[in-house]
C-alpha distance (Angstrom), angle and dihedral (degrees) to the residues before:
residue distance angle dihedral
M1 . . .
A2 3.82 . .
L3 3.80 115.3 .
R4 3.79 132.8 -174.8
A5 3.80 129.3 -155.8
L6 3.79 130.8 -163.1
A7 3.80 120.2 -160.3
I8 3.81 116.7 -160.1
N9 3.79 111.6 -161.7
C10 3.80 110.8 -155.3
T11 3.79 96.9 -169.3
L12 3.79 117.0 141.1
K13 3.81 89.7 -129.8
R14 3.77 118.7 96.3
S15 3.79 120.6 -137.4
P16 2.99 133.4 -57.1
N17 3.83 91.9 27.8
D18 3.80 115.2 108.2
S19 3.78 113.6 -97.5
S20 3.80 128.1 -166.5
C21 3.78 88.4 -156.8
S22 3.79 90.3 54.4
L23 3.79 90.3 51.7
L24 3.80 94.3 51.9
L25 3.80 91.5 45.8
S26 3.80 90.4 49.4
Q27 3.79 90.8 52.2
A28 3.81 90.6 51.8
E29 3.80 89.3 46.9
R30 3.79 91.0 54.6
E31 3.80 89.0 57.0
L32 3.80 89.9 50.6
E33 3.79 91.8 47.9
Q34 3.81 90.1 54.3
L35 3.81 85.8 59.3
G36 3.80 91.6 52.5
V37 3.80 99.1 -97.5
A38 3.82 118.5 143.7
C39 3.82 108.2 -134.4
E40 3.79 136.4 -161.2
Q41 3.81 127.9 -179.7
I42 3.80 126.7 -160.1
R43 3.81 133.5 177.5
A44 3.77 112.2 -128.8
V45 3.81 91.7 -152.9
D46 3.82 90.1 62.9
F47 3.80 89.2 66.1
N48 3.77 133.8 64.5
I49 3.79 100.9 -113.5
E50 3.78 105.5 179.1
P51 3.81 120.0 -145.5
G52 3.77 114.6 -100.8
V53 3.78 144.9 86.0
T54 3.80 101.7 -107.6
S55 3.80 129.0 89.6
N56 3.80 92.7 -113.2
E57 3.79 123.6 32.6
G58 3.79 98.5 177.9
P59 3.80 144.7 -62.3
N60 3.81 95.4 -52.8
D61 3.80 94.3 49.8
D62 3.81 116.5 114.2
W63 3.80 93.8 -172.1
P64 3.84 96.6 92.5
A65 3.82 90.2 64.5
I66 3.81 91.2 47.8
R67 3.80 89.9 47.7
E68 3.81 89.3 55.4
K69 3.80 89.8 53.9
I70 3.82 90.8 49.8
L71 3.79 92.5 51.1
A72 3.81 91.3 46.2
A73 3.81 90.5 55.8
D74 3.79 129.0 79.2
I75 3.82 93.5 -157.0
L76 3.81 128.0 40.8
L77 3.81 118.8 -160.7
L78 3.79 111.2 -164.5
G79 3.79 113.8 -166.5
T80 3.79 128.7 -173.3
P81 3.78 141.6 164.2
I82 3.80 119.5 -127.2
W83 3.80 114.7 -108.8
L84 3.81 119.2 179.9
G85 3.79 89.0 -17.5
H86 3.81 94.7 -54.8
P87 3.81 140.4 87.5
S88 3.80 114.5 -83.3
S89 3.80 119.7 -85.2
V90 3.81 87.2 -113.5
C91 3.81 89.8 57.8
Q92 3.79 90.6 49.9
R93 3.81 89.2 52.6
V94 3.81 90.1 53.1
L95 3.81 91.3 50.6
E96 3.80 90.8 49.0
R97 3.78 91.1 53.8
L98 3.81 91.2 47.2
D99 3.81 86.1 58.0
A100 3.80 87.1 81.5
F101 3.80 88.7 76.3
L102 3.81 88.4 73.0
G103 3.78 89.3 73.9
E104 3.80 99.5 32.9
V105 3.79 107.6 86.3
D106 3.78 139.2 153.3
E107 3.79 126.8 -122.0
Q108 3.81 89.0 -78.9
Q109 3.84 92.1 53.1
R110 3.79 92.8 -109.1
M111 3.80 116.8 145.1
M112 3.80 117.9 -113.0
S113 3.81 88.3 -114.8
Y114 3.79 94.4 58.4
G115 3.79 113.9 120.1
R116 3.80 92.9 30.9
V117 3.79 127.0 112.1
A118 3.80 124.4 -137.9
C119 3.81 129.2 -161.2
V120 3.80 132.1 178.1
A121 3.81 135.6 -137.2
V122 3.82 121.7 -168.2
V123 3.81 133.0 -175.6
G124 3.80 131.9 177.1
N125 3.78 150.6 134.7
E126 3.78 94.3 -117.9
D127 3.77 138.4 57.1
G128 3.79 120.7 -88.4
A129 3.80 107.9 84.2
H130 3.79 93.6 129.7
H131 3.79 90.7 47.5
V132 3.81 91.8 51.2
V133 3.80 92.5 45.9
A134 3.81 89.9 50.4
E135 3.81 91.6 51.8
L136 3.78 92.8 49.7
F137 3.80 95.1 43.1
Q138 3.80 90.6 53.4
G139 3.79 93.6 47.5
L140 3.79 94.4 46.0
N141 3.79 92.1 47.4
D142 3.82 91.1 48.3
V143 3.80 90.4 58.6
G144 3.79 94.2 49.3
F145 3.81 108.6 -89.0
S146 3.80 121.5 133.5
I147 3.81 118.5 -128.7
P148 3.81 117.3 -145.7
A149 3.79 124.0 -144.3
N150 3.81 109.8 -81.2
G151 3.79 89.2 6.4
C152 3.80 95.8 162.3
T153 3.77 139.5 75.4
Y154 3.79 126.3 -171.2
W155 3.78 147.2 166.1
V156 3.79 125.1 -158.7
G157 3.78 120.8 -174.6
Q158 3.77 130.2 -155.8
A159 3.78 112.8 -52.4
M160 3.81 110.3 -94.6
G161 3.80 88.0 -0.9
S162 3.79 127.3 146.6
I163 3.81 98.9 -134.3
D164 3.80 116.6 100.1
Y165 3.78 125.7 -163.8
K166 3.79 90.4 -108.0
D167 3.82 89.0 58.0
L168 3.80 94.1 62.1
D169 3.79 119.6 104.5
N170 3.79 90.9 -152.4
P171 3.82 125.3 15.4
G172 3.78 91.6 -152.9
E173 3.77 135.9 -112.9
K174 3.80 94.4 -84.3
I175 3.80 94.9 61.4
T176 3.79 91.4 44.6
K177 3.81 90.8 53.2
T178 3.81 91.5 44.8
N179 3.81 91.8 52.1
A180 3.80 90.1 50.1
M181 3.81 92.3 49.7
L182 3.80 91.5 48.0
A183 3.81 89.7 52.4
R184 3.81 95.0 46.9
N185 3.78 93.9 48.4
A186 3.81 94.5 43.3
V187 3.80 91.5 51.5
H188 3.80 92.2 45.5
L189 3.80 92.6 52.4
A190 3.80 93.9 42.4
K191 3.81 90.7 54.0
L192 3.80 91.8 48.8
L193 3.80 91.3 50.8
K194 3.80 90.8 49.6
Q195 3.78 90.3 52.9
A196 3.80 95.6 45.3
G197 3.79 120.2 13.2
Y198 3.78 128.1 -160.1
P199 3.81 118.1 -76.7
G200 3.76 119.7 -104.5
A201 3.77 127.5 -123.8
S202 3.80 114.3 -66.6
G203 3.75 118.9 -110.3
């Protein structure tokens, strides 16, 4: 069963600048690719994502093209750094645009995002990874994505430290195992949802 994954990197750094978030997402993508999943990663900050909560906020809005990529994928990986204990402002913008799915439903009143899996990757030099993951899980689930067991991976460095994830020579066995588990569980759930989707509204 062919699956596709889209990773959205919500770093504040435009391409081609190095990004710890990009590195962690790429490592998770490699685990998915070993399971036969075709992966693509984009940086939200490289696009003009207009503020708003609809799927198209005007002629200069790049979100419609990103939305097409999301709907073409079976698995969404949303990655963000931690800033002041919260997801990046870019990540918040992405969530706000995903809000449009609440009003975009099929004839059975199922959101366009139904049947798709979402996972989260978080990096930072301060505490708060679990808090950020919780925020993103709730938002993604609200707009129709399904969250697999252990559907997150993260790295948090020393508080107020100067070492970023991308500076490490070796991320460690724990992160490698976590990335592999995320990939296995995301693929398992995505295949189940392809075989049997969610029921529509009764009546």
